[in-house]
Residue, then its C-alpha position, 0 to 999 in steps of 0.5 A: x412576430x411574437x415567437x419570442x413571447x411564446x417561447x418565453x412563456x414555455x421557458x418560464x413555465x407560464x401557461x399560454x394560448x398562441x394564435x398565429x396565422x398559418x405559416x407564422x412559425x407556431x411550431x418553433x414556439x414549442x420546439x425551441x423551448x422543448x430542446x432547451x428545457x430539461x425533460x421531454x416536451x409532449x405535443x398533442x397533434x390531431x393527425x398522424x400526417x402532421x406528427x410525421x411531417x414535424x418529426x421528419x423535419x426535426x430529425x433532418x435538423x438533428x433534433x431528437x423527436x419521436x411520435x407514437x400513433x396507430x400507424x407504427x409497427x411493433x418494432x417502431x413502437x419499441x424503438x420509440x419506447x427505448x428512446x423515451x425511457x433512455x431520456x434521449x427524446x426531447x419532443x414526443x408527439x401523441x394523439x389526444x386519444x392516447x394522452x388521456x389514457x391512464x396507463x399512458x399518463x403514468x408512462x409520460x409522468x415517469x419520463x419527466x415531461x417539461x411541458x405540454x403543447x396542444x397543437x390545433x387547439x381550436x379542435x377543443x372548442x365547440x365554437x371552433x371550426x374543426x371540433x373534435x370530441x376527443x380533444x375535450x378529454x384533454x381537460x383532465x391534463x391539468x389534474x394529471x400534470x399539475x406541476x408543468x405548464x400547458x400551451x395551446x397553439x392554433x391558427x384560427x381562434x375567435x375571442x370566444x374560441x380562445x376563452x373556451x380553450x382556456x376554460x377547457x384546459x383549465x389554464x392558469x392565468x395564461x398569456x394570450x398571444x395573438x398575431x396579425x392576420x393581415x397579409x399585405x401581399x394578398x388581395x381579396x375580392x368577392x364577386x357575385x356568382x353568375x356563370x361559374x365556368x365563365x367566371x373561373x375561365x376569366x380568372x385563369x385566362x388573365x393569369x396565363x402561364x401561372x399556376x393557381x388553386x381553385x377551392x370547391x366546397x365538396x369532392x364532387x364539385x372539385x371533380x366536376x369543375x376539373x373535368x369541365x376545365x380539362x375538357x376545355x384544354x386547361x391543365x387541371x387536376x383534382x386533389x382531395x381525400 
């Protein structure tokens, strides 16, 4: 739902803010027009792992994409540079810190960018749940690239966050596309915490031979709860930073 509307904005050169739930297909909304339009689309992404995942997926499907980040070797950077200069790259992923550098802006300008997509755009807002100061510097992109459209994508943006994204990026009369977050296959229950371990075991025991995920607020809580469950014979492992 709403992918067609988002894709149309990029193809038509109209600024947009696209809020679709996780798994709602946001990436396709800028990847499709990037492949269709002349020039190279720039995608701002906050994490190297996100860049790599998307570039690998695109490459596996024959789409000419690349990323520039601090984890590349010199040889890899030179390879990407040759591809960009030859015009074979259609989608280039970069970090917000790199894109605001004057020399890099000139480099991108010479490549003839088709549009700019800002992924995880809630990071630009003080009201967002994952504010990153370096995203604030992206406000200069409108002046640096006045002739191309800009598109903000996120899975989590309240009306206040959406307004802040529009303001910070100086978007021109943007289309604001907000999808539904209702997941009819999911059921939510809130239960008052009384005896944590007993309550968790009650859930696990009612779903025997199934897998599940338990979210804790800190790494220490993850390790402690995992240790307790393992001690009781549950097949549990911790996963965190």
